[in-house]
N, C-alpha and C positions, 0 to 999 in steps of 0.2 A: 719667674718665668712661666708663662702658661706653656704646656707641653701637650696639652689635649685640645684639639681643635673643638670638640663638643664642650668642653667645659669654657673655653674661650667664649665662644657665641653666647653661652648663657651668663658668663660674667659681664659681657658687653650690654647683654639686654638688661641685666639686673640693675647694672649702673646706670642706665639709661631710662628706666621705666619711670621714674619719677618725672623726669622731663617730658616723657611722652603723655604722662597725664596731665600736665600742666597745658601742653600744647594742644591736646584733645579739648580740655575744657575752654580754653580760650576761642578756639575754632567753632564749639558749639555756640559759644555767647555770641559771635560774628554771625552765625547761621540765624540766631533768634532774632538778633536787631535787623537782620535784612529781611528776613521772610515774614516776620511778624510784625514788626512794627516800621518797616518800610524804610529803613534808613539809607535813602538812596546815595548818600554822601560815602557811603563805604564802598559803591561800585567803582573799583578803579580798573584802569586798563591793564592788561596782562603782559603786554610786551615789556615795558620797563621792568616789571619784577623779574621775568625771566631773563633779561640782559644782567640784571644785577646779580641773579643767582649765580650765572654762568662765570661772571667776574669772581664771585666770592669763592665758588667751586676750584677756579684756579689758583688764586691766592692760598686757599687751604692745601692745595696739593704741593705746592712749594715750600709752605711751613712744615708740612708732615714730611717730606722729602728730607728737609733739614733736619728734624727732630730724629727721623730714623737714621741718618747719617751719624749723628752724635751715638746713639744706642749701638751701631753696627761697630762704630770705631772703638767703643768702650769694649766691646766683646772681642774685637781683634787683638787690642791691647792684653786683655787677659790671655788671650790665647798666647801671645808673646811671653808673659810672665809664666806661664804654664810650661812651656818648652824651655826657657832658659833655666827655670828652677830645676827640671830634670836634668839639664846639662851640666848645672853646678853640682848637683848630688852625685852625678856619675864621675866628675872630674875631681872631686874630692876624694873619691874613692880609689880612681885609677892613678891620679898624678899625684897626690898627696899621701898616699896610702891609708886613706880613712882617718876622718875626724868626725866622730859621731855628733858631737856638741854643734859642729857648724852645719851638719844636715838636719838636727832638730832646731836649729835657729832660722834655717831655710824654709822647714816645714811651718814654724809660727809667723814667718813673713806674710804670707797670702791672707791669713786671719786678721793679724795687725793693720794690713792695708785695707781689707773691707771695712772693718771699723772704723778707720780714720776716712774712708770716702762716704759712707753711709751712715745713717742713724740708727746703727745695730750696736748691740753690746757683745764683742766677741773676746772679751778679757779672760774669759773660762779659757778657750782653746789656745789663746797666747800664753797664760800662765801655765797650761798644761804642757807645752811644747818648748817653750823658749828657757834654755839654761839660766839657772838662778843669778849665776855670776853677771851674765849679759844683761839680765833683767835689771839688775842692780845698776849696772853702768848706764843704761839708756833711760833710768829714772828721772824724770823732769824734762826729758827730750819733748820739744814741742810736735815734732815729726816722728812718731814712733817707728814706722816701717823704714823710714830713712836712717834711723838709728840702729836698726837691726842689721841693713846692709853695710853700715860701716864697720860694726862689730864683726860680721863676716869677713869683711875684707882685711881688718887687723888680724883675725885668726889665720886667713890665708896667707898674708905676708910673714907672720911667725913661723908657720909651719914651713913655708918655701925657705926661710933663710935657715931653719934648723936642719932641714935635709938636703940644703945645697941646690935646690931645683934651680933649673936653668931660668934666666930671666924671661924668655920667649914664653917658657910654659906658663911661668906665674902671669904674665900678661894676657894669656889667654883666658885664664880663669879671671882676672880683673876686667876684662871686656864681657864677660858675661854679666858681672855685678853693675857694669855700665849699661849694659842694655835693660838689665831690670829696672836701673833707675830711671832710666829715659822712658820706659813703659810706664812706671809709676808717675812720671812727669807728665804724661800724656793724659793719663786718667784725673790728675789733678786738675789739669787745664780744662777738662770738659765739665768737672764738678764747680770749678770756681768761675767759668764763664757761661753764664745762662743765655738762651736764645734772647736776642734784642726784643724789647718790648712790643715792638712792631709785630713781631712773629707771635708773641706767647699771648699777647692780651687782645690785640686788634681782632684777631679770628674769632674769638668768643662774643666780642661785642657785635660785630657785623652778622654772626649767625643768629643772635637773639633778635637783633631788629629785623632780620629777613624772615624769621618765624612770625613774627608780630604782623608784618605787612603782608605776608603771603596769603593768609585767608580772604584778605580784602580784594584781592585780584583773582580768585578761584570761585567766589561764593555766587557768582551770577552765573558761572558757567556750571558748577557741580551741585548748588543747592543744598539739599540737604545730606549729602554724602562728603561734603566739603571737610567734615572732622577727619574721615577716612584719608582722603588724599592729601590734604595740606599737612595732617599731621605727620604722615608717612616721609613726606618730601622735607618738613622741617627736621624730623627725627635724623635723616640722613646728613644733614648738615651738622646737627648737635654731636652724631657720633664722629663725623671726620674731626671736628674739634676736640673731642675726649681723646681719640687716637694720638693725635698730635702732642696733647700734654701729657698723656701717658708716657710717651717716649722721650720728652725732654730731657729728663732727668733719670739716666739708668740706674742710679746708685740708691734710690730711695727705698724705704720698706714697702714695698708694693708686689702685686702679683704680676706686674707688667715690667719689673726692674729686672737686670740682670742676675743670674742665679749665682752670686759672688760665694755664698757659702758652701754650694755645690762643687764649684771650681777649686776653691780653696781646700776643700776635703779632697779632692782627686790629687792634688799636688802633695797634700800631707802622705796619701797612703803610698804614692809613687816613692817619695823619699823616705819614708820608715822601713818601706820594705827593702830598700837598698842597703839597709844598716842592720835588718833581721830583727826590726821591732815590730810589734803588733799594732798595727792601725785600727782606728775605728772602721766600720764599715762605711761605703760610699752612702750618699744621701740618696734616696729614692722620691720621686714625685709623690706628694701628699694631695689627693684631692684634684690631681691634673696640674699642679703648680709645683715647679722645681724651684727653691729657694736658693 
């Protein structure tokens, strides 16, 4: 996730630079054909193009709002995982009297989750934190994060039975595990349900077609400065499409994705400190980007 606004603008411009060069070359070609070779067929009325542009902008606004809603819901669900992980670590210490293995497993959980959601390898962090016996028991599970929650639940039940803990208190801890599972399910739903093709593919096609037709309606008015005006307007539509595409999948390995590693490290630090273990330092932004 880009946390430095200046870096964010430079990234957006850098990612759009090639498109801007292509648009400028096309606009310049239109000017040459119209001004030098007098291709009058290229002189198109401006009103239809302006109406089409307004319609495309509205359509892209709806699409980008939908994409941002997915991104923000993912962030909210990760916030729920953070809060419930802290609560579980606290209640393992206060109600169960301390089970460091369960706390370590909970610290490994967000790393396993970010690996399951995105195209990243977090096995080093999972192997570092997850107790060996639990790692053996969930080997072969298709859903490793769910396997960790299952093993934590077994450990909580075992300890509750041994200590004779009241069922209501046991249920209180189990509700936290259920909330974690619900948040994980919400994240998996976002990952497994992409935006419909009408939202993901059509805006790019419409934006490209609009950028091709736009200079035909401006060349008779702007003349030789058509590449400046038309390219800037076309770039606006391309950038709008790029913004929506960046937010569609909040879990991919991208500077625009959620900082899952940083959030997992935050959970790890809070939990390990509760059992007096020395955690790794929190992740700091690198080049204005928090991973």
